[in-house]
C-alpha positions in Angstrom: 62.1 15.6 -10.4 59.5 14.0 -8.1 57.4 16.3 -5.9 56.1 15.7 -2.4 52.5 15.0 -2.5 50.0 15.1 0.2 49.5 12.0 2.1 46.9 9.4 1.3 44.0 10.0 3.6 44.1 7.2 6.7 42.2 5.2 8.7 43.8 6.6 12.2 43.4 10.5 10.9 40.0 10.3 11.3 39.2 11.2 15.1 36.9 8.4 17.2 34.5 11.8 17.7 34.8 12.6 13.9 33.3 9.1 12.9 30.5 8.9 15.1 29.8 12.2 14.0 29.5 11.2 10.9 28.2 7.5 11.2 25.2 9.1 13.4 24.4 11.8 10.9 24.6 10.0 7.6 22.7 6.9 9.5 19.9 8.7 10.6 18.6 9.6 7.2 16.0 7.2 5.1 14.9 7.1 1.6 12.8 5.2 -0.3 15.4 3.9 -2.2 16.8 1.8 0.4 14.1 0.3 2.9 15.2 -1.6 5.9 15.8 -5.2 5.1 13.2 -7.1 6.0 13.1 -10.3 8.8 12.7 -13.0 6.4 15.1 -11.8 3.6 18.0 -13.9 5.2 20.1 -13.2 2.0 19.8 -9.2 2.5 23.3 -7.3 1.8 23.1 -4.5 3.2 24.1 -1.3 1.1 27.1 -0.3 3.7 28.8 -3.7 3.3 28.3 -4.4 -0.5 30.0 -1.2 -1.4 32.8 -2.1 0.8 33.4 -5.2 -0.5 32.9 -3.6 -3.8 35.9 -1.2 -2.9 38.0 -4.0 -2.6 37.6 -6.0 -5.0 38.2 -2.9 -7.6 41.5 -2.2 -5.4 40.4 0.8 -3.9 41.8 0.0 -0.4 42.2 3.8 1.0 38.9 4.7 -0.3 37.5 1.0 2.0 39.7 1.9 5.3 38.0 5.6 4.9 34.1 4.2 3.9 34.7 2.0 6.9 35.6 3.8 9.8 33.0 6.7 8.6 30.4 4.5 8.2 30.2 1.7 10.4 29.0 2.9 14.1 31.3 2.7 16.9 29.0 1.4 19.7 30.3 2.0 23.2 26.6 0.7 24.9 26.9 0.1 28.4 27.2 -3.1 29.1 24.2 -5.3 29.6 22.7 -2.7 27.4 21.3 -4.2 24.3 22.8 -2.2 20.7 19.5 -0.7 19.2 19.9 -0.5 15.0 19.5 3.2 13.4 17.7 2.8 9.6 20.7 2.7 6.8 21.3 5.7 5.0 20.3 6.9 1.9 21.6 5.0 -0.8 22.4 8.0 -3.4 24.0 9.4 0.3 26.6 6.0 0.0 26.9 6.2 -3.8 28.4 9.5 -4.0 30.4 9.4 -0.9 31.7 6.4 -2.6 32.3 7.9 -5.7 34.1 10.7 -4.0 36.4 8.7 -2.2 37.4 6.7 -4.9 38.2 9.8 -7.2 40.2 11.5 -4.5 42.2 8.1 -4.3 42.9 7.9 -8.1 44.0 11.7 -8.2 46.4 10.9 -5.0 48.0 8.0 -7.7 47.9 10.1 -10.6 50.2 12.5 -8.8 48.2 15.2 -10.9 47.7 18.0 -8.2 44.9 20.0 -9.9 42.7 16.7 -9.9 44.2 16.2 -6.2 43.0 19.5 -5.1 39.5 19.1 -6.8 39.0 15.7 -5.5 39.8 16.9 -1.8 37.4 20.1 -2.1 34.7 18.0 -3.8 34.8 15.7 -0.4 35.0 19.3 1.6 31.9 19.9 0.3 29.6 17.1 0.4 30.6 16.9 4.3 29.5 20.7 4.4 26.5 19.6 2.8 25.7 16.7 5.2 26.4 19.3 8.0 29.5 17.7 9.3 31.7 20.8 9.2 34.5 18.9 11.5 35.0 16.4 7.9 34.6 19.7 5.6 37.4 21.9 7.6 39.4 18.7 7.5 39.2 18.5 3.7 39.2 22.0 2.5 42.6 22.3 4.3 43.8 19.8 2.8 43.0 21.1 -0.7 44.1 24.1 0.1 47.8 22.7 1.2 47.6 21.1 -1.9 46.3 24.6 -3.8 49.1 25.8 -2.9 51.5 23.7 -4.7 50.0 25.0 -8.2 52.2 27.3 -8.8 51.2 27.5 -12.8 47.6 29.1 -11.9 47.1 30.5 -8.4 43.5 30.7 -9.0 42.8 27.5 -7.0 44.7 28.2 -4.0 42.6 31.8 -3.8 39.2 29.6 -4.9 40.4 27.4 -1.7 41.4 30.1 0.8 37.9 31.5 0.5 36.1 28.3 0.6 37.8 27.3 3.7 37.3 30.7 5.0 33.3 30.3 4.3 33.2 27.2 6.4 35.4 28.6 9.3 32.9 31.8 9.6 30.1 29.3 9.8 31.6 28.3 12.4 32.2 31.5 14.6 35.9 31.3 13.8 35.5 34.8 12.3 39.4 35.7 13.4 40.6 32.6 11.0 38.7 33.1 8.1 39.8 36.8 7.8 43.2 35.8 7.3 41.7 33.3 4.8 39.9 36.0 2.7 42.5 38.2 2.7 44.6 35.7 1.1 41.8 35.4 -1.3 41.5 39.3 -1.8 45.8 39.4 -2.4 45.5 36.9 -4.8 42.9 38.1 -6.7 44.1 41.2 -7.0 47.0 40.0 -8.3 45.8 38.3 -11.0 43.5 41.1 -11.7 40.3 39.2 -11.2 38.1 41.9 -10.6 35.1 39.1 -9.4 37.1 37.4 -7.5 38.4 40.2 -5.2 34.8 41.8 -5.2 33.7 38.0 -4.2 36.5 38.2 -0.9 36.0 41.5 -0.2 32.1 41.3 0.5 33.2 37.7 2.6 36.4 39.9 4.7 34.0 42.6 5.2 30.9 40.0 6.8 34.3 38.7 9.0 34.9 42.3 10.3 31.7 42.9 11.2 31.4 39.7 13.1 34.6 40.5 15.4 33.0 44.1 15.5 30.4 42.6 17.3 32.5 40.6 19.2 34.6 43.5 20.5 31.5 45.1 21.2 29.8 42.6 23.5 33.3 42.6 25.6 33.2 46.7 25.8 36.2 46.9 23.7 34.4 49.8 21.3 37.8 51.5 20.3 38.8 48.0 18.5 35.1 47.4 17.0 35.4 51.5 15.5 38.9 50.3 13.8 36.6 47.1 12.3 34.4 48.8 11.3 36.2 51.9 9.7 38.7 49.3 7.7 35.2 47.7 6.7 34.2 50.9 5.1 37.9 51.3 3.4 37.5 47.8 2.2 34.2 48.5 0.4 34.8 51.9 -1.1 38.4 50.4 -2.8 36.9 47.0 -4.3 32.8 46.4 -4.1 30.8 49.9 -3.7 28.0 49.7 -2.1 26.2 52.2 -0.6 23.6 50.3 1.3 26.7 48.4 3.2 28.3 51.7 3.6 25.4 53.4 5.4 24.5 50.3 7.7 27.9 50.4 8.7 27.7 54.4 9.2 24.8 53.4 11.7 27.1 51.0 13.8 30.0 53.5 13.8 27.1 56.0 15.3 26.1 53.3 18.2 30.1 52.0 18.7 31.0 55.8 19.1 28.1 56.3 21.6 28.9 53.9 23.5 32.9 54.8 23.5 31.7 58.0 25.1 32.4 60.2 21.6 28.9 61.6 21.3 29.8 64.2 19.0 31.1 61.9 16.2 28.3 59.1 17.0 26.0 62.3 16.1 28.0 62.9 12.6 27.5 59.4 11.9 23.8 58.5 13.0 23.4 61.9 10.8 24.7 60.8 7.8 22.7 57.6 7.9 19.6 59.2 8.2 20.6 61.4 5.4 20.9 58.3 3.5 17.5 56.5 4.5 15.4 59.4 3.7 17.1 59.9 0.1 15.7 55.5 0.1 12.5 56.7 1.7 13.2 53.9 3.9 11.6 55.1 7.1 12.0 51.9 9.3 15.4 52.5 9.0 15.3 56.3 9.5 13.5 55.7 12.4 15.8 53.5 13.6 18.3 56.5 13.2 16.2 59.0 14.9 15.8 56.4 18.3 19.9 56.4 18.1 20.6 60.1 17.6 17.8 60.9 20.5 20.0 58.6 22.7 22.9 60.3 21.9 21.5 64.2 22.9 19.7 62.3 25.6 23.3 61.2 27.1 24.9 64.6 26.6 22.4 66.8 28.3 20.6 68.1 25.2 17.1 66.9 26.1 15.4 69.4 23.8 16.7 68.0 21.2 16.5 64.5 22.0 12.4 64.8 22.1 12.9 66.4 18.6 14.0 63.6 17.7 11.5 61.2 19.6 8.7 63.0 17.7 10.0 62.4 14.3 10.7 58.7 15.1 7.1 59.0 16.0 5.5 60.4 13.4 7.6 57.9 11.3 6.1 54.8 12.8 2.6 56.1 13.7 1.2 53.7 11.0 3.3 50.8 10.9 1.6 48.6 13.0 5.0 46.3 13.5 6.7 49.2 15.0 4.0 49.4 17.8 6.0 48.4 20.8 8.6 50.7 19.7 6.5 53.8 19.2 5.0 52.7 22.3 8.6 52.6 24.3 9.1 56.1 22.7 6.2 58.1 24.0 7.7 56.9 27.4 10.6 58.0 26.6 9.5 61.5 25.8 7.4 61.4 28.5 10.6 60.9 31.2 12.2 63.8 28.8 9.2 66.9 28.9 9.2 65.4 33.3 12.8 66.3 33.2 12.4 69.6 31.5 9.1 70.5 33.7 6.9 70.7 30.9 4.1 68.5 32.7 1.5 68.8 30.6 3.4 67.4 27.6 4.3 64.4 29.7 1.2 63.8 30.6 -0.2 63.8 26.4 2.4 61.1 26.2 2.6 58.8 29.1 -1.6 58.5 28.3 -1.0 57.6 25.1 1.8 54.7 26.2 -0.3 53.8 29.0 -2.9 53.4 25.8 -0.9 51.4 23.6 0.5 49.2 26.1 -3.4 47.5 27.2 -3.8 47.7 23.1 -0.3 45.7 22.6 -1.1 43.1 25.6 -5.0 42.6 24.6 -3.8 41.4 21.4 -1.3 39.3 22.8 -4.0 37.7 25.3 -6.2 37.4 21.8 -3.2 35.6 20.1 -2.4 33.1 23.0 -6.1 32.2 23.3 -6.3 31.3 19.9 -3.0 29.2 19.8 -4.5 27.5 23.2 -7.5 26.6 21.8 -6.0 24.9 17.9 -3.9 23.0 20.4 -6.7 22.2 22.0 -8.3 20.6 19.5 -5.3 18.9 17.9 -5.6 15.7 18.8 -2.4 14.5 17.5 -1.1 17.1 20.3 0.0 15.8 24.2 -2.5 16.6 26.8 0.4 17.9 28.8 1.8 20.7 26.8 2.7 23.8 28.6 1.1 27.2 28.5 4.5 28.8 28.2 5.2 26.7 24.8 2.1 28.8 23.1 3.6 32.5 23.7 4.5 34.6 20.7 8.2 36.1 20.8 7.0 39.4 21.6 7.3 40.8 24.8 4.3 42.5 26.5 4.5 45.9 28.0 3.6 46.0 32.0 0.3 48.1 32.0 0.9 48.3 35.5 3.8 50.6 34.9 2.9 52.5 32.3 -0.1 53.2 34.3 1.5 54.1 37.6 3.9 56.4 35.3 0.6 58.0 33.6 -0.6 59.2 37.4 2.5 59.9 38.9 3.0 62.5 35.6 -1.1 63.8 36.1 0.2 64.3 39.9 3.3 66.5 38.6 0.7 68.4 36.2 -1.7 69.2 39.4 1.3 70.1 41.6 1.5 73.5 42.0 -2.2 74.6 41.5 -2.4 72.0 45.1 0.3 73.3 46.5 -0.8 76.7 45.7 -4.2 76.0 47.2 -2.6 73.7 50.6 -1.3 77.6 51.2 -3.7 79.6 51.0 -6.0 76.9 53.0 -3.5 78.1 56.4 -4.2 76.0 59.6 -7.9 76.7 59.4 -9.4 73.0 58.5 -12.8 75.4 58.6 -11.4 77.7 56.4 -12.7 77.5 52.5 -9.6 76.6 51.2 -9.4 73.6 53.6 -13.0 72.7 52.0 -11.6 72.5 48.7 -8.6 70.6 49.3 -11.1 68.2 50.6 -13.8 68.4 47.4 -10.4 68.1 44.8 -9.5 64.8 46.7 -12.9 63.6 45.8 -12.9 64.9 42.4 -9.4 65.4 41.3 -10.4 68.8 39.9 -10.1 72.4 41.4 -12.8 73.8 39.0 -15.6 72.0 41.2 -13.5 73.2 44.2 -13.5 76.7 42.9 -17.6 77.0 42.7 
């Protein structure tokens, strides 16, 4: 009894866009093995033409059609504009593509599904390696369909589903990749293949995390939470990994906070913090302290928020890479102390924020000057290079804003004493208290005023 087999790849099946994509991408590479022909070599035969002739002579008609349509450029030049030829593709890529196409054609003729699957999968990976993702998906889909018909060994379907899922996920199609990973994981479980099940589970969790992040961007935090929780269940069942579970605890903590479930958020963030401390990871622990501070601030517990910020400052003080985060934490704790009415402490942290802001901006100015100097000394660099192209990725802090914040905090700290002197001065412009206020204006201190 004959079994229906997948049709041979036809020239018409490849879209014009795909043909242009393959031709442009492979044709953009150069290789020392095949230099462009010189004007004097009249009898030179291009490698593409030579391979096309070989395919025809050897009877590989379908391979010839695919090779021709994939590699012969489709010109869409405007009338009157001369065509600009591109450098020839690398010879090793041409030969490899020829071999893969002919192997696929021979496999289809043999009616052996395993050979057909193997050949189509190899072609899919060839296009993936060359960043031709649409063509990769096309062949990997065909490989999966073929693998479904290999009833004697479901390993091929399990493998094909996972391979296609990886390519789709890399292109941002996480939902479709998720279904394929679940299919692969289910087949691996049926076969009792623990290694394959763990591999599919890891990919499944990665896809769920991508989907959860998309839900968070859209503000759908409940759906994001569902994805994160399911990810933890998958890891705990198939591939126990404490670090990944702990990272998911942090993600859940943030998602619950955004969903206004602060108590649950604190629970997950404390789990994350405890594991970070156990692993002696101060950077991740500091991240947890900041998140916890934000939770307590949003719930109105400002004292607890300041304690977590102080712990973050203590943990990151000696790490130069955390200098910007340290400055931001000092600013935030200053704001909280202002709200609590503890103005002297607010001044202490605002003063530190201002000093760090000056330090960071000075460092960035020095770096910018070095980059500009390097560009000016590089004779190969264009004279019209914009200064903005030399800026580092780190955004500086506003020194002016930090200075204003510090000034306001000092005013708050002196407010009570100032108003006491205002009241004591009364309305007598000749009185001693009024004179003390004028002296304070000059010295910004009441010590001199009281002498």
